TORKOL-4160 file (C-alpha; in steps of 0.2 Angstrom, whole numbers, padded with zeros to 4 digits, m for minus):
310
<pt num="1" X="0092" Y="m0063" Z="m0011"/>
<pt num="2" X="0089" Y="m0048" Z="m0022"/>
<pt num="3" X="0102" Y="m0050" Z="m0037"/>
<pt num="4" X="0097" Y="m0037" Z="m0049"/>
<pt num="5" X="0108" Y="m0021" Z="m0042"/>
<pt num="6" X="0099" Y="m0008" Z="m0053"/>
<pt num="7" X="0083" Y="m0011" Z="m0046"/>
<pt num="8" X="0089" Y="m0010" Z="m0027"/>
<pt num="9" X="0095" Y="0003" Z="m0015"/>
<pt num="10" X="0106" Y="m0002" Z="0001"/>
<pt num="11" X="0100" Y="0003" Z="0019"/>
<pt num="12" X="0109" Y="0002" Z="0035"/>
<pt num="13" X="0101" Y="m0009" Z="0049"/>
<pt num="14" X="0112" Y="m0006" Z="0065"/>
<pt num="15" X="0127" Y="m0008" Z="0055"/>
<pt num="16" X="0122" Y="m0022" Z="0041"/>
<pt num="17" X="0119" Y="m0015" Z="0025"/>
<pt num="18" X="0107" Y="m0024" Z="0015"/>
<pt num="19" X="0099" Y="m0021" Z="m0002"/>
<pt num="20" X="0080" Y="m0018" Z="m0002"/>
<pt num="21" X="0069" Y="m0016" Z="m0018"/>
<pt num="22" X="0070" Y="0003" Z="m0025"/>
<pt num="23" X="0053" Y="0010" Z="m0023"/>
<pt num="24" X="0045" Y="m0004" Z="m0012"/>
<pt num="25" X="0038" Y="m0002" Z="0004"/>
<pt num="26" X="0053" Y="m0003" Z="0015"/>
<pt num="27" X="0061" Y="0011" Z="0004"/>
<pt num="28" X="0047" Y="0022" Z="0004"/>
<pt num="29" X="0040" Y="0021" Z="0022"/>
<pt num="30" X="0054" Y="0012" Z="0032"/>
<pt num="31" X="0040" Y="0003" Z="0042"/>
<pt num="32" X="0029" Y="0019" Z="0043"/>
<pt num="33" X="0018" Y="0011" Z="0029"/>
<pt num="34" X="0002" Y="0022" Z="0023"/>
<pt num="35" X="m0012" Y="0010" Z="0027"/>
<pt num="36" X="m0023" Y="0021" Z="0014"/>
<pt num="37" X="m0011" Y="0014" Z="0001"/>
<pt num="38" X="m0011" Y="m0003" Z="0007"/>
<pt num="39" X="m0030" Y="m0003" Z="0007"/>
<pt num="40" X="m0030" Y="0001" Z="m0012"/>
<pt num="41" X="m0019" Y="m0015" Z="m0017"/>
<pt num="42" X="m0030" Y="m0027" Z="m0025"/>
<pt num="43" X="m0020" Y="m0042" Z="m0016"/>
<pt num="44" X="m0026" Y="m0035" Z="0001"/>
<pt num="45" X="m0044" Y="m0038" Z="0007"/>
<pt num="46" X="m0043" Y="m0023" Z="0020"/>
<pt num="47" X="m0033" Y="m0015" Z="0033"/>
<pt num="48" X="m0044" Y="m0014" Z="0048"/>
<pt num="49" X="m0035" Y="m0027" Z="0058"/>
<pt num="50" X="m0018" Y="m0016" Z="0058"/>
<pt num="51" X="m0029" Y="0000" Z="0062"/>
<pt num="52" X="m0032" Y="m0008" Z="0079"/>
<pt num="53" X="m0013" Y="m0011" Z="0081"/>
<pt num="54" X="m0004" Y="0006" Z="0082"/>
<pt num="55" X="0014" Y="0006" Z="0080"/>
<pt num="56" X="0028" Y="0010" Z="0091"/>
<pt num="57" X="0046" Y="0015" Z="0090"/>
<pt num="58" X="0058" Y="0005" Z="0100"/>
<pt num="59" X="0077" Y="0003" Z="0102"/>
<pt num="60" X="0084" Y="m0014" Z="0096"/>
<pt num="61" X="0101" Y="m0022" Z="0091"/>
<pt num="62" X="0098" Y="m0015" Z="0073"/>
<pt num="63" X="0093" Y="0002" Z="0078"/>
<pt num="64" X="0077" Y="0011" Z="0081"/>
<pt num="65" X="0063" Y="0003" Z="0073"/>
<pt num="66" X="0044" Y="0003" Z="0073"/>
<pt num="67" X="0034" Y="m0012" Z="0080"/>
<pt num="68" X="0023" Y="m0023" Z="0075"/>
<pt num="69" X="0030" Y="m0027" Z="0058"/>
<pt num="70" X="0016" Y="m0030" Z="0046"/>
<pt num="71" X="0011" Y="m0042" Z="0034"/>
<pt num="72" X="m0004" Y="m0037" Z="0024"/>
<pt num="73" X="m0006" Y="m0052" Z="0012"/>
<pt num="74" X="0001" Y="m0070" Z="0019"/>
<pt num="75" X="m0002" Y="m0087" Z="0015"/>
<pt num="76" X="0006" Y="m0103" Z="0024"/>
<pt num="77" X="0006" Y="m0121" Z="0024"/>
<pt num="78" X="0010" Y="m0131" Z="0042"/>
<pt num="79" X="0012" Y="m0150" Z="0044"/>
<pt num="80" X="0011" Y="m0154" Z="0062"/>
<pt num="81" X="0020" Y="m0171" Z="0066"/>
<pt num="82" X="0022" Y="m0183" Z="0080"/>
<pt num="83" X="0040" Y="m0184" Z="0088"/>
<pt num="84" X="0048" Y="m0194" Z="0102"/>
<pt num="85" X="0050" Y="m0183" Z="0117"/>
<pt num="86" X="0066" Y="m0189" Z="0120"/>
<pt num="87" X="0073" Y="m0184" Z="0102"/>
<pt num="88" X="0064" Y="m0167" Z="0104"/>
<pt num="89" X="0071" Y="m0163" Z="0122"/>
<pt num="90" X="0089" Y="m0167" Z="0115"/>
<pt num="91" X="0086" Y="m0151" Z="0103"/>
<pt num="92" X="0079" Y="m0141" Z="0117"/>
<pt num="93" X="0089" Y="m0129" Z="0128"/>
<pt num="94" X="0087" Y="m0135" Z="0146"/>
<pt num="95" X="0074" Y="m0121" Z="0151"/>
<pt num="96" X="0060" Y="m0126" Z="0140"/>
<pt num="97" X="0050" Y="m0142" Z="0139"/>
<pt num="98" X="0041" Y="m0150" Z="0126"/>
<pt num="99" X="0022" Y="m0149" Z="0123"/>
<pt num="100" X="0017" Y="m0167" Z="0123"/>
<pt num="101" X="0001" Y="m0175" Z="0116"/>
<pt num="102" X="0004" Y="m0190" Z="0127"/>
<pt num="103" X="0018" Y="m0195" Z="0139"/>
<pt num="104" X="0033" Y="m0198" Z="0127"/>
<pt num="105" X="0026" Y="m0190" Z="0112"/>
<pt num="106" X="0030" Y="m0173" Z="0107"/>
<pt num="107" X="0024" Y="m0161" Z="0092"/>
<pt num="108" X="0035" Y="m0153" Z="0080"/>
<pt num="109" X="0031" Y="m0143" Z="0064"/>
<pt num="110" X="0037" Y="m0139" Z="0047"/>
<pt num="111" X="0031" Y="m0122" Z="0039"/>
<pt num="112" X="0032" Y="m0113" Z="0024"/>
<pt num="113" X="0026" Y="m0095" Z="0022"/>
<pt num="114" X="0024" Y="m0082" Z="0008"/>
<pt num="115" X="0023" Y="m0064" Z="0011"/>
<pt num="116" X="0015" Y="m0056" Z="m0004"/>
<pt num="117" X="0014" Y="m0039" Z="0004"/>
<pt num="118" X="0024" Y="m0033" Z="0019"/>
<pt num="119" X="0033" Y="m0018" Z="0028"/>
<pt num="120" X="0049" Y="m0026" Z="0021"/>
<pt num="121" X="0043" Y="m0032" Z="0004"/>
<pt num="122" X="0040" Y="m0048" Z="m0004"/>
<pt num="123" X="0049" Y="m0062" Z="0004"/>
<pt num="124" X="0048" Y="m0081" Z="0007"/>
<pt num="125" X="0052" Y="m0091" Z="0023"/>
<pt num="126" X="0052" Y="m0109" Z="0031"/>
<pt num="127" X="0053" Y="m0116" Z="0047"/>
<pt num="128" X="0056" Y="m0132" Z="0058"/>
<pt num="129" X="0050" Y="m0129" Z="0075"/>
<pt num="130" X="0046" Y="m0138" Z="0091"/>
<pt num="131" X="0029" Y="m0135" Z="0101"/>
<pt num="132" X="0035" Y="m0131" Z="0119"/>
<pt num="133" X="0025" Y="m0127" Z="0135"/>
<pt num="134" X="0023" Y="m0110" Z="0140"/>
<pt num="135" X="0040" Y="m0105" Z="0147"/>
<pt num="136" X="0034" Y="m0099" Z="0164"/>
<pt num="137" X="0018" Y="m0111" Z="0167"/>
<pt num="138" X="0022" Y="m0125" Z="0180"/>
<pt num="139" X="0005" Y="m0134" Z="0176"/>
<pt num="140" X="0002" Y="m0151" Z="0170"/>
<pt num="141" X="0007" Y="m0155" Z="0152"/>
<pt num="142" X="m0011" Y="m0161" Z="0146"/>
<pt num="143" X="m0017" Y="m0145" Z="0154"/>
<pt num="144" X="m0005" Y="m0134" Z="0143"/>
<pt num="145" X="m0011" Y="m0143" Z="0126"/>
<pt num="146" X="m0028" Y="m0142" Z="0130"/>
<pt num="147" X="m0027" Y="m0123" Z="0135"/>
<pt num="148" X="m0015" Y="m0119" Z="0120"/>
<pt num="149" X="m0028" Y="m0128" Z="0107"/>
<pt num="150" X="m0043" Y="m0120" Z="0116"/>
<pt num="151" X="m0036" Y="m0102" Z="0116"/>
<pt num="152" X="m0028" Y="m0104" Z="0098"/>
<pt num="153" X="m0012" Y="m0098" Z="0107"/>
<pt num="154" X="0004" Y="m0109" Z="0104"/>
<pt num="155" X="0021" Y="m0108" Z="0110"/>
<pt num="156" X="0037" Y="m0113" Z="0100"/>
<pt num="157" X="0056" Y="m0115" Z="0098"/>
<pt num="158" X="0062" Y="m0114" Z="0082"/>
<pt num="159" X="0077" Y="m0123" Z="0074"/>
<pt num="160" X="0078" Y="m0118" Z="0057"/>
<pt num="161" X="0071" Y="m0102" Z="0049"/>
<pt num="162" X="0079" Y="m0098" Z="0032"/>
<pt num="163" X="0072" Y="m0084" Z="0021"/>
<pt num="164" X="0074" Y="m0077" Z="0004"/>
<pt num="165" X="0079" Y="m0060" Z="0007"/>
<pt num="166" X="0093" Y="m0050" Z="0016"/>
<pt num="167" X="0082" Y="m0038" Z="0026"/>
<pt num="168" X="0073" Y="m0052" Z="0031"/>
<pt num="169" X="0088" Y="m0063" Z="0038"/>
<pt num="170" X="0096" Y="m0047" Z="0046"/>
<pt num="171" X="0081" Y="m0041" Z="0055"/>
<pt num="172" X="0075" Y="m0059" Z="0060"/>
<pt num="173" X="0094" Y="m0064" Z="0066"/>
<pt num="174" X="0100" Y="m0049" Z="0073"/>
<pt num="175" X="0083" Y="m0040" Z="0079"/>
<pt num="176" X="0074" Y="m0055" Z="0085"/>
<pt num="177" X="0087" Y="m0069" Z="0088"/>
<pt num="178" X="0079" Y="m0082" Z="0077"/>
<pt num="179" X="0091" Y="m0095" Z="0066"/>
<pt num="180" X="0089" Y="m0086" Z="0051"/>
<pt num="181" X="0100" Y="m0087" Z="0033"/>
<pt num="182" X="0097" Y="m0082" Z="0016"/>
<pt num="183" X="0094" Y="m0097" Z="0004"/>
<pt num="184" X="0084" Y="m0101" Z="m0012"/>
<pt num="185" X="0067" Y="m0103" Z="m0006"/>
<pt num="186" X="0051" Y="m0105" Z="m0018"/>
<pt num="187" X="0032" Y="m0105" Z="m0009"/>
<pt num="188" X="0018" Y="m0106" Z="m0020"/>
<pt num="189" X="0000" Y="m0109" Z="m0012"/>
<pt num="190" X="m0017" Y="m0107" Z="m0019"/>
<pt num="191" X="m0034" Y="m0115" Z="m0017"/>
<pt num="192" X="m0028" Y="m0131" Z="m0027"/>
<pt num="193" X="m0010" Y="m0134" Z="m0020"/>
<pt num="194" X="0003" Y="m0129" Z="m0008"/>
<pt num="195" X="0022" Y="m0131" Z="m0015"/>
<pt num="196" X="0038" Y="m0126" Z="m0008"/>
<pt num="197" X="0057" Y="m0128" Z="m0011"/>
<pt num="198" X="0071" Y="m0124" Z="0001"/>
<pt num="199" X="0089" Y="m0126" Z="m0007"/>
<pt num="200" X="0105" Y="m0129" Z="0001"/>
<pt num="201" X="0121" Y="m0120" Z="m0002"/>
<pt num="202" X="0124" Y="m0131" Z="m0017"/>
<pt num="203" X="0107" Y="m0127" Z="m0025"/>
<pt num="204" X="0101" Y="m0144" Z="m0021"/>
<pt num="205" X="0085" Y="m0148" Z="m0012"/>
<pt num="206" X="0086" Y="m0146" Z="0008"/>
<pt num="207" X="0067" Y="m0148" Z="0011"/>
<pt num="208" X="0052" Y="m0148" Z="m0001"/>
<pt num="209" X="0033" Y="m0149" Z="0000"/>
<pt num="210" X="0019" Y="m0154" Z="m0012"/>
<pt num="211" X="0001" Y="m0157" Z="m0006"/>
<pt num="212" X="m0016" Y="m0153" Z="m0011"/>
<pt num="213" X="m0024" Y="m0138" Z="m0002"/>
<pt num="214" X="m0037" Y="m0143" Z="0010"/>
<pt num="215" X="m0056" Y="m0135" Z="0006"/>
<pt num="216" X="m0054" Y="m0118" Z="0013"/>
<pt num="217" X="m0066" Y="m0108" Z="0025"/>
<pt num="218" X="m0067" Y="m0089" Z="0023"/>
<pt num="219" X="m0068" Y="m0079" Z="0039"/>
<pt num="220" X="m0076" Y="m0061" Z="0041"/>
<pt num="221" X="m0062" Y="m0049" Z="0046"/>
<pt num="222" X="m0058" Y="m0050" Z="0064"/>
<pt num="223" X="m0067" Y="m0065" Z="0067"/>
<pt num="224" X="m0051" Y="m0078" Z="0069"/>
<pt num="225" X="m0035" Y="m0072" Z="0077"/>
<pt num="226" X="m0023" Y="m0085" Z="0083"/>
<pt num="227" X="m0006" Y="m0082" Z="0092"/>
<pt num="228" X="0011" Y="m0089" Z="0093"/>
<pt num="229" X="0024" Y="m0086" Z="0106"/>
<pt num="230" X="0042" Y="m0090" Z="0100"/>
<pt num="231" X="0057" Y="m0091" Z="0113"/>
<pt num="232" X="0074" Y="m0085" Z="0108"/>
<pt num="233" X="0091" Y="m0085" Z="0119"/>
<pt num="234" X="0104" Y="m0074" Z="0115"/>
<pt num="235" X="0119" Y="m0074" Z="0127"/>
<pt num="236" X="0110" Y="m0082" Z="0140"/>
<pt num="237" X="0096" Y="m0068" Z="0140"/>
<pt num="238" X="0079" Y="m0076" Z="0135"/>
<pt num="239" X="0066" Y="m0066" Z="0125"/>
<pt num="240" X="0048" Y="m0070" Z="0119"/>
<pt num="241" X="0041" Y="m0065" Z="0102"/>
<pt num="242" X="0023" Y="m0063" Z="0099"/>
<pt num="243" X="0016" Y="m0066" Z="0081"/>
<pt num="244" X="m0003" Y="m0063" Z="0079"/>
<pt num="245" X="m0011" Y="m0071" Z="0064"/>
<pt num="246" X="m0027" Y="m0063" Z="0057"/>
<pt num="247" X="m0035" Y="m0079" Z="0048"/>
<pt num="248" X="m0047" Y="m0074" Z="0032"/>
<pt num="249" X="m0046" Y="m0090" Z="0023"/>
<pt num="250" X="m0039" Y="m0107" Z="0029"/>
<pt num="251" X="m0043" Y="m0126" Z="0030"/>
<pt num="252" X="m0036" Y="m0141" Z="0039"/>
<pt num="253" X="m0035" Y="m0161" Z="0037"/>
<pt num="254" X="m0029" Y="m0174" Z="0048"/>
<pt num="255" X="m0017" Y="m0187" Z="0042"/>
<pt num="256" X="m0016" Y="m0179" Z="0023"/>
<pt num="257" X="m0015" Y="m0190" Z="0009"/>
<pt num="258" X="m0005" Y="m0188" Z="m0008"/>
<pt num="259" X="0008" Y="m0179" Z="0003"/>
<pt num="260" X="0026" Y="m0177" Z="m0004"/>
<pt num="261" X="0039" Y="m0171" Z="0009"/>
<pt num="262" X="0057" Y="m0173" Z="0002"/>
<pt num="263" X="0069" Y="m0172" Z="0016"/>
<pt num="264" X="0086" Y="m0169" Z="0006"/>
<pt num="265" X="0103" Y="m0163" Z="0011"/>
<pt num="266" X="0104" Y="m0148" Z="0022"/>
<pt num="267" X="0102" Y="m0137" Z="0038"/>
<pt num="268" X="0083" Y="m0138" Z="0038"/>
<pt num="269" X="0084" Y="m0158" Z="0034"/>
<pt num="270" X="0097" Y="m0162" Z="0047"/>
<pt num="271" X="0087" Y="m0152" Z="0060"/>
<pt num="272" X="0070" Y="m0161" Z="0055"/>
<pt num="273" X="0080" Y="m0178" Z="0054"/>
<pt num="274" X="0086" Y="m0175" Z="0072"/>
<pt num="275" X="0069" Y="m0174" Z="0079"/>
<pt num="276" X="0065" Y="m0192" Z="0072"/>
<pt num="277" X="0048" Y="m0188" Z="0065"/>
<pt num="278" X="0035" Y="m0202" Z="0067"/>
<pt num="279" X="0020" Y="m0197" Z="0056"/>
<pt num="280" X="0012" Y="m0181" Z="0050"/>
<pt num="281" X="m0004" Y="m0178" Z="0062"/>
<pt num="282" X="m0011" Y="m0163" Z="0052"/>
<pt num="283" X="m0011" Y="m0150" Z="0038"/>
<pt num="284" X="m0015" Y="m0133" Z="0040"/>
<pt num="285" X="m0016" Y="m0121" Z="0025"/>
<pt num="286" X="m0021" Y="m0103" Z="0025"/>
<pt num="287" X="m0023" Y="m0097" Z="0009"/>
<pt num="288" X="m0026" Y="m0078" Z="0014"/>
<pt num="289" X="m0022" Y="m0070" Z="0030"/>
<pt num="290" X="m0012" Y="m0056" Z="0039"/>
<pt num="291" X="0001" Y="m0056" Z="0053"/>
<pt num="292" X="0007" Y="m0043" Z="0065"/>
<pt num="293" X="0025" Y="m0049" Z="0073"/>
<pt num="294" X="0030" Y="m0038" Z="0087"/>
<pt num="295" X="0048" Y="m0036" Z="0094"/>
<pt num="296" X="0055" Y="m0048" Z="0106"/>
<pt num="297" X="0052" Y="m0043" Z="0125"/>
<pt num="298" X="0064" Y="m0050" Z="0139"/>
<pt num="299" X="0058" Y="m0065" Z="0148"/>
<pt num="300" X="0062" Y="m0074" Z="0165"/>
<pt num="301" X="0062" Y="m0094" Z="0163"/>
<pt num="302" X="0067" Y="m0107" Z="0175"/>
<pt num="303" X="0086" Y="m0111" Z="0174"/>
<pt num="304" X="0084" Y="m0130" Z="0172"/>
<pt num="305" X="0071" Y="m0141" Z="0166"/>
<pt num="306" X="0069" Y="m0147" Z="0185"/>
<pt num="307" X="0060" Y="m0132" Z="0188"/>
<pt num="308" X="0046" Y="m0136" Z="0177"/>
<pt num="309" X="0035" Y="m0150" Z="0182"/>
<pt num="310" X="0030" Y="m0164" Z="0170"/>
């Protein structure tokens, strides 16, 4: 959370007053960021990805806003874990079903994000999520898994999504319907190591990560773009949110060694424990990338899991 009041201004987002950095991107542009200026930022490799995604103004619970939200320099670390399907289903709304690796074993993830250059200024984020089957697809689970991996388009339901700034919390919670709150959250990711720490209300560790960064592969602009669809429900109304990731440098390793994941006390730790993770299957680290986060759109889903074949 921004604490130096002399260096911030207050803005109103649908009745929620939040501080933002004075002279920052949001202060100056209100989401209409000048791409030519971003292209001159030495931290940003280029803006060609964003020039192909024109923004549109939409009404939202936080007032009129432009979509997508652009993230010009991003780094991420993701742990994909096995968890018992029974534990996973217990945390899912009845309309969603887990994406299973094999019958009885679902996939969950712990993720950490660092947004160095963004329309709403620098912030960090963490997540505990569940991989789910596409909400309106009734095919076999194994087909859903193969299709998702082949097309690099996954679907998820998020249990925890803490962030480090007020504007990210208000936009995420009230604009997108995500379970966001503001807390102490440090994320550092480079070509050598990925570290992160989320604190609880007492300032103690909620969740923390330390692991060596897998060897990175560079990608030309536009060559690798993955997608994630996240599902949220507000007052019984379902929405889907599309996030497109433009990968510029990333690497993966299976069953990572020398991995330290500290599960302390807090909301993230409680959510992760409730899923009863068995083991970490894969570590993915992106040291350089870009993201376009679209506003949610309404979605019709079956009213019960019985409407989804398993």
